[in-house]
LUMTIKOL-947581 format. One record per residue (C-alpha): residue number from 1; x, y, z; residue in three letters. Coordinates in nm, 4 decimals. Each point is the difference from the previous one (the first is absolute). Layout:
! LUMTIKOL-947581
MARRO    k         X         Y         Z    r
MARRO  NUM         X         Y         Z  ala
...
! end
This chain:
! LUMTIKOL-947581
MARRO    k         X         Y         Z    r
MARRO    1    3.6301    0.5206    1.3269  met
MARRO    2    0.2993   -0.1324    0.2000  ala
MARRO    3    0.0348    0.0628    0.3673  ala
MARRO    4    0.1941    0.3022    0.0571  gly
MARRO    5   -0.0290    0.1540   -0.3326  glu
MARRO    6   -0.0493    0.3807    0.0119  pro
MARRO    7   -0.3696    0.1348   -0.0013  val
MARRO    8   -0.1210    0.3228   -0.1022  asp
MARRO    9   -0.3695   -0.0134    0.1465  leu
MARRO   10   -0.1507   -0.1553    0.3114  ser
MARRO   11   -0.3651   -0.1294   -0.0114  val
MARRO   12   -0.0361    0.1701    0.3207  ala
MARRO   13    0.0086    0.3404   -0.2258  asp
MARRO   14   -0.2405   -0.1327   -0.2367  leu
MARRO   15   -0.3835   -0.0246    0.0178  his
MARRO   16   -0.1026   -0.2004    0.3066  pro
MARRO   17   -0.2294   -0.2235   -0.2392  ala
MARRO   18    0.3336   -0.1269   -0.1622  leu
MARRO   19    0.0820   -0.2299    0.3053  gly
MARRO   20   -0.3706   -0.1005    0.0457  asp
MARRO   21   -0.0815   -0.3812   -0.0492  pro
MARRO   22   -0.2694    0.1007   -0.2435  ala
MARRO   23    0.2258    0.1130   -0.2473  leu
MARRO   24    0.2612   -0.2965    0.0293  thr
MARRO   25   -0.2609   -0.2640   -0.0299  ser
MARRO   26   -0.0376   -0.0280   -0.3824  met
MARRO   27    0.3646    0.0331   -0.0474  asn
MARRO   28    0.0698   -0.2651    0.2540  phe
MARRO   29   -0.2702   -0.2313   -0.1639  leu
MARRO   30    0.1522    0.0475   -0.3526  asn
MARRO   31    0.3462   -0.0751    0.1469  glu
MARRO   32   -0.0986   -0.3066    0.1315  val
MARRO   33   -0.1573   -0.1227   -0.3550  ser
MARRO   34    0.3147    0.0921   -0.1669  glu
MARRO   35    0.2031   -0.1757    0.2824  arg
MARRO   36   -0.1803   -0.3179   -0.0570  tyr
MARRO   37   -0.0931   -0.0025   -0.3839  pro
MARRO   38   -0.0641   -0.3914    0.0049  ala
MARRO   39   -0.2445    0.0271    0.2766  ala
MARRO   40   -0.3595   -0.0298   -0.0782  val
MARRO   41   -0.1562    0.3520    0.0689  ser
MARRO   42   -0.3485    0.0108    0.1702  leu
MARRO   43    0.1092    0.3486    0.0805  ala
MARRO   44   -0.0653    0.2488   -0.2902  ala
MARRO   45   -0.3217    0.1475   -0.0532  gly
MARRO   46    0.0860    0.0304   -0.3840  arg
MARRO   47   -0.2197   -0.1178   -0.2975  pro
MARRO   48    0.0556   -0.2920   -0.1746  tyr
MARRO   49    0.2812    0.0744   -0.2535  glu
MARRO   50   -0.0864   -0.3023   -0.2505  glu
MARRO   51   -0.2987    0.2309   -0.1364  phe
MARRO   52    0.2594    0.2877   -0.0872  phe
MARRO   53    0.0411    0.0676   -0.3607  asp
MARRO   54    0.2553    0.2401   -0.1496  leu
MARRO   55   -0.1863    0.0178   -0.3349  ala
MARRO   56   -0.3092    0.0965    0.1638  ala
MARRO   57    0.1865    0.3032    0.1727  val
MARRO   58    0.0524    0.1375   -0.3645  his
MARRO   59   -0.3552   -0.0782   -0.1162  arg
MARRO   60   -0.1537    0.1959    0.3063  his
MARRO   61    0.2256    0.2970   -0.0758  leu
MARRO   62   -0.1225   -0.0185   -0.3713  asp
MARRO   63   -0.3753   -0.0262    0.1042  thr
MARRO   64    0.0456    0.3024    0.2241  phe
MARRO   65    0.1674    0.1739   -0.2786  his
MARRO   66   -0.3015   -0.0406   -0.2398  arg
MARRO   67   -0.2425    0.1058    0.2902  his
MARRO   68    0.1712    0.3178   -0.0133  leu
MARRO   69   -0.0168    0.0620   -0.3526  val
MARRO   70   -0.3177   -0.1972   -0.1185  asp
MARRO   71   -0.2352    0.0780    0.3158  asp
MARRO   72    0.1216    0.3208    0.1644  leu
MARRO   73    0.0931    0.1608   -0.3148  gly
MARRO   74    0.3770    0.0743    0.0638  his
MARRO   75    0.2227    0.0875   -0.2987  arg
MARRO   76    0.2898   -0.2391   -0.0201  pro
MARRO   77    0.2714    0.2561    0.1387  glu
MARRO   78   -0.2394    0.0577    0.2842  gln
MARRO   79   -0.0134   -0.3604    0.0891  ala
MARRO   80    0.3636   -0.0420   -0.0678  arg
MARRO   81    0.0483    0.2905    0.2595  arg
MARRO   82   -0.2573   -0.1460    0.2516  leu
MARRO   83    0.1912   -0.3267    0.0100  leu
MARRO   84    0.3516    0.1080    0.0032  leu
MARRO   85   -0.0042    0.3451    0.1600  gln
MARRO   86   -0.0176    0.1170    0.3629  tyr
MARRO   87   -0.3622   -0.0456    0.0476  gly
MARRO   88   -0.2953    0.1154    0.2083  arg
MARRO   89    0.0360   -0.0530    0.3635  thr
MARRO   90   -0.3516   -0.1607    0.0701  lys
MARRO   91    0.0840   -0.2507   -0.2796  gly
MARRO   92   -0.1283   -0.0712   -0.3492  ile
MARRO   93   -0.1987   -0.3145    0.0468  val
MARRO   94   -0.2359    0.1566    0.2628  his
MARRO   95   -0.3071   -0.0366   -0.2104  his
MARRO   96    0.0717   -0.3501   -0.0739  leu
MARRO   97    0.0423   -0.0834    0.3966  ile
MARRO   98   -0.3423    0.1829    0.0505  ala
MARRO   99   -0.1579   -0.2079   -0.2479  arg
MARRO  100    0.1679   -0.3048    0.1375  asn
MARRO  101   -0.1501    0.0736    0.3360  leu
MARRO  102   -0.3279    0.0486   -0.1358  ala
MARRO  103    0.0007   -0.3370   -0.1899  val
MARRO  104    0.1575   -0.2015    0.2805  asp
MARRO  105   -0.0955    0.1643    0.3306  glu
MARRO  106   -0.2996    0.2112   -0.0578  gly
MARRO  107    0.1755    0.2715    0.0926  ile
MARRO  108   -0.0888    0.3360   -0.1686  thr
MARRO  109    0.3054    0.2515    0.0124  val
MARRO  110    0.0782    0.3041   -0.1907  asp
MARRO  111    0.3253   -0.0535   -0.1805  pro
MARRO  112    0.1523    0.3149    0.1226  glu
MARRO  113   -0.0310   -0.1450    0.3686  asp
MARRO  114    0.2570   -0.2589   -0.0992  val
MARRO  115    0.3555    0.0284    0.0452  val
MARRO  116    0.2195   -0.2460   -0.1805  val
MARRO  117    0.3134   -0.0894    0.1873  thr
MARRO  118    0.3156   -0.2076    0.0261  val
MARRO  119   -0.1579   -0.3128    0.1476  gly
MARRO  120   -0.2145    0.0018    0.2887  cys
MARRO  121    0.2655    0.0760    0.2432  gln
MARRO  122    0.0499    0.3452   -0.1762  glu
MARRO  123   -0.3887    0.0263    0.0539  ala
MARRO  124    0.0231   -0.0805    0.3539  met
MARRO  125    0.2801    0.2480    0.0680  phe
MARRO  126   -0.1584    0.2957   -0.1680  leu
MARRO  127   -0.3200   -0.0511    0.1982  val
MARRO  128    0.1668   -0.0189    0.3434  leu
MARRO  129    0.2398    0.3025   -0.0766  arg
MARRO  130   -0.3081    0.2080   -0.0705  ala
MARRO  131   -0.1861   -0.1234    0.2968  leu
MARRO  132    0.2811    0.0628    0.2438  arg
MARRO  133   -0.0418    0.3598    0.0755  ala
MARRO  134    0.1506   -0.0095    0.3421  gly
MARRO  135    0.1396   -0.1611    0.3003  pro
MARRO  136   -0.3434   -0.0899    0.1590  thr
MARRO  137   -0.0809   -0.1919   -0.3246  asp
MARRO  138   -0.0311   -0.3887    0.0116  val
MARRO  139   -0.1079   -0.2601   -0.2270  leu
MARRO  140   -0.1932   -0.3157    0.0987  leu
MARRO  141    0.0617   -0.3264   -0.1758  ala
MARRO  142   -0.1559   -0.3448    0.0375  val
MARRO  143    0.2673   -0.2400    0.1627  ala
MARRO  144    0.1731   -0.1961   -0.1571  pro
MARRO  145    0.0917    0.2721   -0.2445  thr
MARRO  146    0.1815    0.0045   -0.3388  tyr
MARRO  147    0.3412    0.0874    0.0947  val
MARRO  148    0.0152    0.2316   -0.3125  gly
MARRO  149   -0.2613    0.2205    0.1619  leu
MARRO  150    0.1616    0.0018    0.3393  thr
MARRO  151    0.3443    0.1139   -0.1664  gly
MARRO  152   -0.1523    0.2689   -0.1955  ala
MARRO  153   -0.1773    0.1430    0.3276  ala
MARRO  154    0.3410    0.0066    0.1632  arg
MARRO  155    0.1674    0.1948   -0.2768  leu
MARRO  156   -0.2624    0.2741    0.0265  val
MARRO  157    0.0325   -0.0120    0.3806  asp
MARRO  158   -0.3748   -0.1149    0.0374  leu
MARRO  159   -0.0435   -0.2472    0.3066  pro
MARRO  160   -0.1974   -0.3217   -0.0673  val
MARRO  161   -0.2711   -0.1269    0.2636  trp
MARRO  162   -0.1059   -0.3566   -0.0675  pro
MARRO  163   -0.3583   -0.1044    0.0043  val
MARRO  164   -0.1122   -0.3550    0.0607  ala
MARRO  165   -0.1098   -0.1935   -0.2843  ser
MARRO  166   -0.2013   -0.2652    0.1620  gly
MARRO  167   -0.2065   -0.2619   -0.1973  ser
MARRO  168   -0.1862    0.2559   -0.2107  ala
MARRO  169    0.3363    0.1484   -0.1368  gly
MARRO  170   -0.0412    0.3273    0.2029  val
MARRO  171   -0.1083    0.0199    0.3563  asp
MARRO  172   -0.2589    0.3018   -0.0081  leu
MARRO  173   -0.0132    0.0479    0.3898  ala
MARRO  174    0.3737    0.0104   -0.0001  asp
MARRO  175    0.0324    0.2471   -0.2987  leu
MARRO  176   -0.2449    0.2287    0.2042  ala
MARRO  177    0.1806   -0.0482    0.3042  ala
MARRO  178    0.3439    0.1051   -0.1551  gln
MARRO  179   -0.1455    0.2883   -0.1649  val
MARRO  180   -0.1427    0.1233    0.3314  arg
MARRO  181    0.3073   -0.0891    0.1883  arg
MARRO  182    0.2089    0.2011   -0.2529  ala
MARRO  183   -0.1971    0.2900    0.0349  arg
MARRO  184   -0.0215   -0.0179    0.3666  ala
MARRO  185    0.4057    0.0153    0.0031  ala
MARRO  186   -0.0314    0.3200   -0.2319  gly
MARRO  187    0.0734   -0.1715   -0.3067  leu
MARRO  188   -0.1640    0.0315   -0.3426  arg
MARRO  189   -0.0943   -0.3280   -0.1579  pro
MARRO  190    0.0325    0.0573   -0.3840  arg
MARRO  191   -0.1108   -0.3193   -0.1607  ala
MARRO  192   -0.0260   -0.3803    0.0164  cys
MARRO  193    0.2126   -0.2055   -0.2243  tyr
MARRO  194   -0.1303   -0.3698   -0.0808  leu
MARRO  195   -0.0618   -0.2569   -0.2682  met
MARRO  196   -0.3363   -0.1022   -0.0088  pro
MARRO  197    0.0496   -0.3096   -0.2441  asp
MARRO  198    0.2615   -0.2855    0.0805  phe
MARRO  199    0.2166    0.2509    0.1878  ala
MARRO  200    0.4019   -0.0383    0.0017  asn
MARRO  201    0.0963   -0.1479    0.2135  pro
MARRO  202   -0.2814   -0.1734    0.1733  ser
MARRO  203   -0.2216   -0.1167   -0.3029  gly
MARRO  204   -0.2966    0.1427    0.1977  val
MARRO  205   -0.3208    0.1839   -0.1634  ser
MARRO  206   -0.2588    0.2026    0.1172  ile
MARRO  207   -0.3594   -0.1138   -0.0610  asp
MARRO  208   -0.2402    0.2307   -0.1607  ala
MARRO  209   -0.1956    0.0879    0.3193  ala
MARRO  210    0.3167    0.0761    0.1750  his
MARRO  211    0.1061    0.2414   -0.2889  arg
MARRO  212   -0.3115    0.2115    0.0267  gln
MARRO  213    0.0400    0.0147    0.3803  arg
MARRO  214    0.3568    0.0884   -0.0550  leu
MARRO  215   -0.1196    0.2987   -0.2249  leu
MARRO  216   -0.2367    0.1234    0.2300  asp
MARRO  217    0.2443   -0.0060    0.2925  leu
MARRO  218    0.2576    0.2285   -0.2284  ala
MARRO  219   -0.3007    0.2284   -0.0421  gly
MARRO  220   -0.0884    0.0356    0.3592  gln
MARRO  221    0.3504    0.0327    0.1047  glu
MARRO  222    0.1154    0.2229   -0.3126  asp
MARRO  223    0.2654   -0.2109   -0.1007  leu
MARRO  224    0.1553   -0.0854   -0.3263  leu
MARRO  225    0.0247   -0.3731   -0.1286  leu
MARRO  226    0.3084   -0.0870   -0.2053  leu
MARRO  227   -0.1312   -0.3091   -0.1912  glu
MARRO  228    0.2934   -0.2115   -0.1729  asp
MARRO  229   -0.1286   -0.2693   -0.2311  asn
MARRO  230    0.2833   -0.1973   -0.1779  pro
MARRO  231   -0.1662   -0.3283    0.0375  tyr
MARRO  232   -0.3715    0.0502   -0.0348  gly
MARRO  233   -0.0366   -0.1781   -0.3512  leu
MARRO  234    0.1344   -0.2973    0.1214  phe
MARRO  235   -0.2856   -0.1591    0.2023  his
MARRO  236   -0.0126   -0.3721   -0.0190  ser
MARRO  237   -0.3757   -0.0730   -0.0591  asp
MARRO  238   -0.2395    0.0812   -0.2654  asp
MARRO  239   -0.2512    0.2035    0.2112  gly
MARRO  240    0.0010    0.3627   -0.0011  pro
MARRO  241    0.2889    0.2215    0.1426  arg
MARRO  242   -0.0864    0.2251    0.2777  pro
MARRO  243   -0.0086    0.3656   -0.1005  pro
MARRO  244    0.3121    0.1917    0.0783  thr
MARRO  245   -0.0297    0.2568    0.2748  leu
MARRO  246    0.0179    0.2625   -0.2742  lys
MARRO  247   -0.2965   -0.1275   -0.2000  ala
MARRO  248   -0.1774    0.0391    0.3083  leu
MARRO  249    0.1080    0.3540    0.0863  asp
MARRO  250   -0.2394    0.2731   -0.0254  thr
MARRO  251    0.1630    0.2553    0.2329  gly
MARRO  252    0.3304   -0.0070   -0.1523  arg
MARRO  253    0.1757   -0.1567    0.2827  arg
MARRO  254    0.1961   -0.2459   -0.2063  val
MARRO  255    0.3347    0.0756   -0.1619  val
MARRO  256    0.0468   -0.2990   -0.2212  tyr
MARRO  257    0.3508   -0.1371   -0.0580  leu
MARRO  258    0.0388   -0.2249   -0.3273  gly
MARRO  259    0.2916   -0.1995   -0.1580  ser
MARRO  260    0.0442   -0.1795   -0.3320  phe
MARRO  261    0.2941   -0.2026    0.1481  ala
MARRO  262   -0.2011   -0.2830    0.0614  lys
MARRO  263   -0.2668    0.0264   -0.2803  thr
MARRO  264    0.2375    0.1018   -0.2774  val
MARRO  265    0.3620    0.0397    0.0348  leu
MARRO  266    0.2208    0.0755    0.3198  pro
MARRO  267    0.2823    0.1182   -0.2326  gly
MARRO  268   -0.2058    0.2851   -0.1246  ala
MARRO  269   -0.0071    0.1500    0.3512  arg
MARRO  270   -0.3391    0.1664   -0.0398  val
MARRO  271   -0.2599    0.0479    0.2689  gly
MARRO  272   -0.2504    0.2717    0.0580  tyr
MARRO  273   -0.1848    0.1932    0.2841  val
MARRO  274   -0.3737    0.1017   -0.0353  val
MARRO  275   -0.0386    0.3365    0.2190  ala
MARRO  276   -0.3223    0.1358   -0.0569  asp
MARRO  277   -0.0210    0.1918    0.3101  gln
MARRO  278   -0.0836    0.3676   -0.0210  arg
MARRO  279    0.3015    0.2390    0.1065  val
MARRO  280   -0.0527    0.3850    0.0415  ala
MARRO  281    0.3228    0.1762   -0.0982  gly
MARRO  282    0.1260    0.3295    0.1617  pro
MARRO  283   -0.1649    0.1904   -0.2981  asp
MARRO  284   -0.3416   -0.1524    0.0802  gly
MARRO  285    0.0050   -0.2186   -0.2995  arg
MARRO  286   -0.1042   -0.3628    0.0611  val
MARRO  287    0.1649   -0.3044   -0.1780  gly
MARRO  288    0.0490   -0.3597    0.0488  pro
MARRO  289    0.2241   -0.1480    0.2570  phe
MARRO  290    0.1929   -0.1533   -0.3058  ala
MARRO  291    0.1232    0.3594   -0.1066  asp
MARRO  292    0.1922    0.0128    0.3233  gln
MARRO  293    0.1457   -0.3326   -0.0288  leu
MARRO  294    0.1094    0.0911   -0.3733  ala
MARRO  295    0.1731    0.3316    0.1484  met
MARRO  296    0.1928   -0.2399    0.2268  ile
MARRO  297    0.0627   -0.2372   -0.2626  lys
MARRO  298    0.1697    0.2418   -0.2158  ser
MARRO  299    0.2559    0.0497    0.2395  met
MARRO  300    0.0623   -0.3789    0.0643  val
MARRO  301   -0.0148   -0.1660   -0.3444  thr
MARRO  302   -0.1200    0.2937   -0.2229  val
MARRO  303   -0.2206   -0.2714   -0.2072  asn
MARRO  304   -0.0282   -0.3618   -0.0290  thr
MARRO  305    0.1282   -0.1479   -0.2944  ser
MARRO  306   -0.2151    0.0535   -0.3204  pro
MARRO  307    0.1352   -0.3173   -0.1445  ile
MARRO  308   -0.0766   -0.1976    0.2985  ala
MARRO  309   -0.3360    0.1495    0.0249  gln
MARRO  310   -0.0388   -0.0521   -0.3884  ala
MARRO  311    0.0661   -0.3916    0.0693  val
MARRO  312   -0.2711   -0.0037    0.2544  ile
MARRO  313   -0.2486    0.2047   -0.1967  gly
MARRO  314    0.0514   -0.2517   -0.2942  gly
MARRO  315   -0.0804   -0.2934    0.2156  arg
MARRO  316   -0.3169    0.1740    0.1216  leu
MARRO  317   -0.1186    0.1066   -0.3606  leu
MARRO  318    0.0604   -0.3743   -0.1292  glu
MARRO  319   -0.2290   -0.0992    0.2798  his
MARRO  320   -0.2801    0.2363   -0.0155  gly
MARRO  321    0.1614    0.1491    0.3360  cys
MARRO  322   -0.0906   -0.3004    0.1809  ser
MARRO  323    0.2990   -0.1158    0.2045  leu
MARRO  324   -0.2543   -0.3034    0.1165  val
MARRO  325    0.0006   -0.1137   -0.3657  ala
MARRO  326    0.3622    0.0586   -0.0362  ala
MARRO  327    0.0857   -0.2333    0.3053  asn
MARRO  328   -0.1956   -0.2990   -0.0538  thr
MARRO  329    0.2755   -0.2388    0.0025  arg
MARRO  330    0.1796    0.1748    0.2489  glu
MARRO  331   -0.2860   -0.0284    0.2422  arg
MARRO  332    0.0001   -0.3683   -0.0984  ser
MARRO  333    0.3476   -0.0850    0.0891  ala
MARRO  334   -0.0371    0.2184    0.3082  tyr
MARRO  335   -0.3061   -0.1716    0.1336  thr
MARRO  336    0.1393   -0.3700   -0.0959  arg
MARRO  337    0.3261    0.1056    0.2014  asn
MARRO  338   -0.1903    0.1071    0.2980  leu
MARRO  339   -0.2097   -0.3111    0.0260  arg
MARRO  340    0.3091   -0.2027   -0.0580  his
MARRO  341    0.1820    0.1615    0.2760  leu
MARRO  342   -0.2892   -0.0315    0.2359  val
MARRO  343   -0.0486   -0.3484   -0.0582  ala
MARRO  344    0.3959   -0.0719    0.0182  gly
MARRO  345   -0.0200    0.1486    0.3629  leu
MARRO  346   -0.2822   -0.2097    0.0893  thr
MARRO  347    0.1869   -0.3197   -0.1074  arg
MARRO  348    0.2944    0.0953    0.1552  arg
MARRO  349   -0.1012    0.1463    0.3425  phe
MARRO  350   -0.2910   -0.2362    0.1045  pro
MARRO  351   -0.1437    0.0982    0.3366  ala
MARRO  352    0.1582   -0.2593    0.2637  gln
MARRO  353   -0.0683    0.0251    0.3790  pro
MARRO  354    0.3459   -0.0674    0.1226  asp
MARRO  355    0.1481    0.2741   -0.2705  arg
MARRO  356   -0.0149    0.4099    0.0485  pro
MARRO  357   -0.2267    0.0996   -0.2753  ala
MARRO  358    0.0964    0.1678   -0.3231  val
MARRO  359   -0.2833    0.2156   -0.1337  arg
MARRO  360   -0.0514    0.1817   -0.3324  trp
MARRO  361   -0.2534    0.2552   -0.1474  thr
MARRO  362   -0.2092   -0.0975   -0.2938  val
MARRO  363   -0.0631    0.3121   -0.1985  pro
MARRO  364   -0.2610    0.0284   -0.2985  ala
MARRO  365    0.2599    0.1335   -0.2212  gly
MARRO  366    0.2955    0.1812   -0.0512  gly
MARRO  367    0.3672   -0.0823    0.0468  phe
MARRO  368    0.0647   -0.0710    0.3584  phe
MARRO  369   -0.0513   -0.2765    0.2797  val
MARRO  370    0.1028    0.0733    0.3701  val
MARRO  371    0.1441   -0.2815    0.1829  val
MARRO  372    0.0069    0.0218    0.3886  thr
MARRO  373    0.2501   -0.2295    0.1663  val
MARRO  374    0.0817   -0.0790    0.3767  pro
MARRO  375    0.3237    0.1924    0.0190  phe
MARRO  376    0.1190    0.3452   -0.0953  pro
MARRO  377    0.0863    0.0618   -0.3636  val
MARRO  378    0.2739    0.2567   -0.0900  asp
MARRO  379    0.2430    0.0890   -0.2640  asp
MARRO  380    0.2795   -0.2481    0.1647  ala
MARRO  381   -0.2585   -0.2897   -0.0615  leu
MARRO  382   -0.0623    0.1179   -0.3709  leu
MARRO  383    0.3827    0.0233   -0.0652  asp
MARRO  384    0.0337   -0.3653    0.1402  arg
MARRO  385   -0.2964   -0.0951   -0.2015  ser
MARRO  386    0.1698    0.1012   -0.3172  gly
MARRO  387    0.3426   -0.1399    0.0759  arg
MARRO  388   -0.0756   -0.3439    0.1553  asp
MARRO  389   -0.3546   -0.0807   -0.1359  tyr
MARRO  390   -0.0058    0.1826   -0.3421  gly
MARRO  391   -0.3466    0.1729    0.0508  val
MARRO  392   -0.0797    0.3836    0.0642  leu
MARRO  393   -0.2906    0.1796    0.1376  trp
MARRO  394   -0.0771    0.3332    0.1916  thr
MARRO  395    0.0034    0.0549    0.3704  pro
MARRO  396   -0.3186    0.1394    0.0890  met
MARRO  397    0.1809    0.2183    0.2548  ala
MARRO  398    0.1014    0.2284   -0.2891  his
MARRO  399   -0.3613    0.1098   -0.0298  phe
MARRO  400   -0.0229    0.1130    0.3719  tyr
MARRO  401    0.1196    0.3133    0.1333  asp
MARRO  402    0.1678   -0.1247    0.3369  asp
MARRO  403    0.2470   -0.2277    0.1321  ser
MARRO  404   -0.2500   -0.2414    0.1511  val
MARRO  405    0.0869   -0.3846   -0.1521  pro
MARRO  406   -0.2413   -0.1048   -0.2563  val
MARRO  407   -0.0731   -0.3862   -0.0399  his
MARRO  408   -0.0961    0.0032   -0.3665  ala
MARRO  409    0.1328    0.0130   -0.3394  leu
MARRO  410   -0.1407    0.1005   -0.3612  arg
MARRO  411   -0.0075   -0.2120   -0.2880  leu
MARRO  412   -0.0665    0.1422   -0.3380  ser
MARRO  413   -0.1428   -0.2067   -0.2924  val
MARRO  414    0.0331    0.2249   -0.2911  ser
MARRO  415    0.3513   -0.0699   -0.1557  ala
MARRO  416    0.0184   -0.3552    0.0229  val
MARRO  417   -0.1489   -0.3374   -0.1561  thr
MARRO  418   -0.1881   -0.2681    0.1819  pro
MARRO  419    0.3281   -0.2188   -0.0123  glu
MARRO  420    0.1970    0.2691    0.1507  gln
MARRO  421   -0.2764    0.0431    0.2732  ile
MARRO  422    0.0191   -0.3593    0.0679  asp
MARRO  423    0.3698   -0.0032    0.0483  val
MARRO  424    0.0214    0.3246    0.2045  gly
MARRO  425   -0.2748   -0.1452    0.2282  leu
MARRO  426    0.1988   -0.3128    0.0404  asp
MARRO  427    0.2984    0.2026    0.1207  arg
MARRO  428   -0.1961    0.2454    0.2093  leu
MARRO  429   -0.1587   -0.3105    0.1812  ala
MARRO  430    0.3552   -0.1305    0.0803  ala
MARRO  431    0.1076    0.3257    0.1224  leu
MARRO  432   -0.3007    0.0452    0.2204  ile
MARRO  433    0.0208   -0.3647    0.1377  thr
MARRO  434    0.3831    0.0435    0.0602  asp
MARRO  435   -0.0657    0.3265    0.1835  glu
MARRO  436   -0.2748   -0.1380    0.2074  leu
MARRO  437    0.2246   -0.3044    0.0933  thr
MARRO  438    0.2797    0.2158    0.0968  arg
MARRO  439   -0.2138    0.2027    0.2154  arg
MARRO  440   -0.1367   -0.2982    0.1625  ala
MARRO  441    0.3138   -0.1424    0.0784  gly
! end
């Protein structure tokens, strides 16, 4: 918009969250990518596009259609209506999601406790909207925190209190202290949001022992845990994966957030929430928390696209409802890239006694590595990196809910080749070296 052009509304007259940095982060990062399309992007946490197959989308749709007719006994006109008409708010692939969770995660769940959503982002929004009952409610979240969660909380006027992550992925002592501090201030902590497996952005995981202690603490403090698990299948070793919090959950403390964006197809925009907590209604009837979320969803998106759900359902059916089996090549590619990136950082930033240290995390899987540098990392530096050096990454400041300078950046290995990683790291090394020289001078 040109300066001086007449306006009809002011941001000051709209919801206060619209001026919040949490809501502008994603747009800014997307704009930087569009501004420098020739730059190597180590920023986006998108799945590897070379595995996308348009023909497979049609095949998955046909597979699910046959499932409706042959396995579930729908007449042809019923199957057609189910796929092409407005649909059930809770979704039409909930039974397959329940089967997938049993096969891959050892989670036993009633399909009626599942709500299929428009991506995991809607699942977060529905849960936060339901939990925010009044002005004293607050949400705890392990910091650094996925910016989509922070933004969703802003939109429902739910303050987010950070919890330290520590080396174990969550500092249980700090979590307990934050819960008690909130209550002492007259506030009601409703839940704690966390990614136990290869968290975005930190890449850190919570070990099995801490998972059980976390569940025990949640029970003692009467706290829900919002478990977000988009990266859990992409571990980089052949040993057993630690159980999800939900698989260990015997007290219905965990609301489980799932997504098919990384494991099937991001363009389908299909996620889900498992909400088996029992809720007493005003008439005394008891039903799953999922029913309450479905009521909110009916006023937000009505239902998740049945055609998109069918594509996901078909992919699940073709692999015996196992996404582990469906993602063997993806896991191999991400593991290769992660190891290549870490080895490349080691070669380019050897320890030198006369030079400030550059450090990085070495996660056991997932998409992300965090690089710590001896200077603040902000959006201006990212813009200069894209313009002058031809490499993009994500400032870690976007994942903290304050204005304190952050000396770290996030690299993603998911959407690039090893060759692109090498080029990107060469350019990043040049940027860091030049920045250190400039600041030293």
